[in-house]
N, C-alpha and C positions, 0 to 999 in steps of 0.2 A: 603796861610796867616792866620793866625787863631787870636782872639782875646785874651789879658792875662786880669787878672782878674781888670784890671785899665781900661780897655777900647783900650788900645793903640793893634796896628795889630805888631804881629811878623811873619817875614818871616823862616818859618820851611823848612829846607832842606834833601835832601836826600843823603846818604854817595857819589852816584856816583857824585850829583853835587861841591861837596866839594872837591873829588879826582880830578875832570875835571879843577875844575878853582881853587885850592887852594889858589895860590896866592893875591886869593881877598878875601881870608878870613882869612889869618895868621897876628895874633895879636888880631884880633877881638872875642868878645861872638859869638856866633851861639846856632842854635836848630837845630838840627839832629834827624829826627827820623828814624829809621831802627832796624834791628836783630842781637843782640849779641853773638859772639861768644868768647871762653875763648882761651887765651895764655898759654906755660908754665909758666910764668913769674909771680907773683902776684900782683894784682893790673895789670892787663895789658887784651886786650882781641882786639878785631876790630869789626866794625859796617857794614854789609850789605844792602842791598836795598831789599834783596829776601831772603828765608829762603835756605840753603845750602842743595841741595840734598845727601842724603848718597850715598858714592860713588864717587862723583863728585870729580873734581881737582879745586884745589882752584883757580886756573889761571885763570879760566872761570869767576871767582868774582872781581869786584871793592871793598876792605878793606879800611876803614877808620880806619888805629891804634887809640886806645882809652885807656888812663887813666884814670883808675876810682878810684886809691887809695885812694884819698883824701874824697868817697861818700860810707858812712854805707848803704851798700845795698848788698841784694845776689842777685846775677845776674844769669839767667835763661836764656841757649840758646832756641832758636826755638820760642822766645816770642819779639814784638815787643814793642819798649822801646822810649821814648821821652829823648836824650841825650842834655846837656846844657851847656855849659863850652867856656872855651878859645883855639881855634886854634894855635899852636904853631910848628916852627921848633925846629929837634933837630938832632945833628950829628950821624949817625949811618956809620956802617962801608963800607957800598955801597954810603957814602954820605949825604946829608941831606934827612930828611924825615918829614914828618908831623904828628903830633899827636893831637886829638883833649885829653884835658884838662877836665875830667868831673866836674862841681861843683853842678849839679842836674839829676837826672836820675827818672823817672816816668815811670810805663807802658802806654800805647795807649791803 
């Protein structure tokens, strides 16, 4: 828990916590701390709880999909950020998936 400028506590989650209990957070505004990685699609990426080691298999990491297209920021890989936004469900070729639609991103 952190205090925001108004003095209220906010719950800061890890990508692992969100992925493990996504149903509890869909449709809600959440705050997640983690490391950002780009995907091939502009404005898309994913967040992990730890830095992905070079040459490591991505299957060893829980990855929270991220849509940051609405945020004007240049993100760097291997940097820890705080992401705030709404967790949504969207249709994908393999069924439904969750995506954090970022509204605010700042370095931690």
